VEXMIDO-408075 format. One record per residue: x, y, z of N, C-alpha, C in turn. Coordinates in steps of 0.1 Angstrom, whole numbers, plus 5000, padded with zeros to 4 digits. Example, Ala and Ser with C-alpha at 12.3 -4.5 7.8 and 13.67 -1.06 7.14 Angstrom:
<pts>
513249435078512349555078513249675078512849785071513749895071512950005079
</pts>
This chain:
<pts>
500949885000500050005000500950125000500750214991501550334991500950445000501750545004501350635014500150725010499950744997498850834993497550764992497450634993496250554992495750525007494550555010494050525023493850375025493650335037493450195040492050155034491050245034489750215029489850195014490550285007490750274992491450144989492550114997493249984994492349864995491549865006490649745008489649734997489149854993488149854981488749804969490049844966490749794954490949644955491249594967491449444968490049374966488949424971487649364968487349364953487749474946487449484932488349384924489549364928490449264922489849124925489349104937488848974941487548944933486749044931485549024923485848994908486849064903487249034889487748894888488548854898489148724897488148614898487048634904486048524906484848544896484848644888483748664879483648544869482448494865482348384855482848434842483448344835483948364822483248264813482448314804481748224795482348224781483148134778483848124765483547984759483347984746483047864739484347784739485447844736486747784737487647874745488347824755489247904763490547934756490948064756492148104749493048174759494348154757495248234765495148384763495148464773495148604772496448654767496448784764497748844758498848834769498548834781499548824792500048684794499448584788499848444790498948374800498048454806497148384816496048304808495548204815494548124809493148154814492248174806490848194810490148064809489348024818488647894818487147914820486347824814484947824817484647804832483647864837483247844851482147744851482347644859481347534861480447564873479147574870478147604880477047504880476647444892475547354892474347414886473647334878472447384871472647444857473947454853474247514840475047404832475147424819475847334810477247384809478247314815479647354815480147334801481047424798481847414785483047324787483047214780484147114782485147124771486347184775487347194765487947064762488647044750489346924747490346884758490446754760491346704771492446624764493746654767494746564762494846434770494546324763494546194770495946144773496146054782497445994785497945924774497145874765497545804753498145884742498046024744498546114733497446164724496246104725495146154717494446274724493546334717492746444724491246394725490746414737489346374739488446494737487446484729486346584728485146534734484446614741483346574749481946564742481946594729480646594722480146444721480946354723480546204722479746164734479546244744478846214756477446254756476946304745475546354744474646244747473646264756472646164760473146064770474346084775474945994785475246074798475346004809475746064821477246064821477846174825479246194824479746234838480746154843481446194856482846234852483246354856484646394855485246404868486446354870487146354882488546414881488946504889490346544890491046464901492246424899493046334908494546364906495246304915496746314915497246174920498346134914498946004918499345994933499646104939500146104953498946134963497746154958496646184966496146064973496146054986495745924993494245904992493446014991492046004990491645964976492346004966492145964952492445814951493445764957493845624957492745534963491945594972490845514978489645524969489345644963488145664955488245604941489345614935489445564921489045414919489345324928488845184926487345184927486745264936485345264937484645324924485245424919484745494907484845394895486045324894486245234883485145114884484945064896483944954897482545004894482245124898480945194895480745204879481845254873481845274858481645134851482445034855482244904849480844854850480244874862478944814864477844894856478045024854476945104848477245164834478345134828478645194815477645154804477045024805476044984796474745064798474545124809473345204812473545354808474645384801474845524797475745604805476645544813477645614821478945624814479545744814480945764810481645824821482945784823483845844833485145884826485446014828486646064822487346134834488646104836489346164848490546244843490946344851491946444847493046444858494146394855495346394864495946534864496246584876496946714877498346694880498946574878500346544879501146634870502346664873503246744865503846664854504046534856504746444847503746344841503646344827502846254820503146114824504346074825504745934829504245894842504145984852503645944865502145904864501345974856499945944855499745824846500545804836500545684827500845564835501845564843502245454852501145414862500545514868499545494878498345424871497945474859496745404852497145264848498345244843498745114839498845014851499345064862499544974874498144934880497145024878495844994884494844934875495044944862494244884852492744944851492645064854491345124854490745134840489445114839488745114826488345254821488245354830487845484826488945554818488545654810489545734803490245834813491545864810492245954818493046044809493146174813493946274806494846344816495646424810496546504818496146654817495946724828495546864828496546954820495947024811496747124804496447254811496847374807496547494814495047524816494247494806492847524807492247434818492547304818492047214828492547244842493847294842494347334855493547454861493147544852492447664856491047614861490447514855489147464860489347404874490347324875490647264888490947374899491647474895491947584905490747664910489647654903488447724908487947664922488247544924487947474937489147394941489747434951490947354956490547234963491347124962491147004969491046884960491346774965491246644957490646534966490046444959489546444945488446544943488246584931487146664927486346584917485046574919484146494910482946584906482646574893481546654887480646554880479346564882478346484875477546564866477546524853476846594842475746504837474546544837473446454834473346434818472346364814472146324800471846444791471446554797471146674789472346774789473446734796474546824796474646924807473746904817473647004828474446944840475247034846476046994858475146984870475046864876474146834886474746824900476046784901476646764914478146784913478746844924480146864925480546814939481546724939482046674952483546714953483846774964485246814967485846744979485746614978486246534989486246384985486846304993486746164990485346114992484946034982483545974983483745834987482945794997482945655002482045564994482045434996481145344988479645394987479145424998477745474998477545594990478445694990478445814983478445784968479345684964479445644950478145584945477545494953476245434950475145534948475145644955474145744954474145814940475245794933475345854919474445774909473945664913472945584905471745664902471445764910470145844908470245924895471445944889471546014877471445924864471445794867471345704855469945684851
</pts>
């Protein structure tokens, strides 16, 4: 704070910056700003989130238009997250049981190294798709801190549920209501 700015003005400027930082950004495709910052879509329950392409661990790019008419679960995780290590087997079993009923699961690793996420998926043999967060997906993750993060999108493309904690077996079973 410089000497010519009052404490009140300083606080008001911080509030303004805070409001700008949390304002929803509705972009069809997120693009880097001129400063190099990444703008990301804001995901809000009751709205249709914009799902940017996801770089998969296989090297391909996943586009989410293939999920129309299906229930989609998106989960953020990390190989060192103890809660993710407990939740991922439950999510995988749930996916295997219900994929014929129209369930898709796509997960997003926030690991820094592609090889770490690839090894984790290979070691566990999960059936769901997994990608590695790029700057746009990292910005989506950063809107809510904590792992694992799970998002449920219904058959019409509307975000219905956000979980920012480890889900236990009963919590996972409750997701059947969306099928």
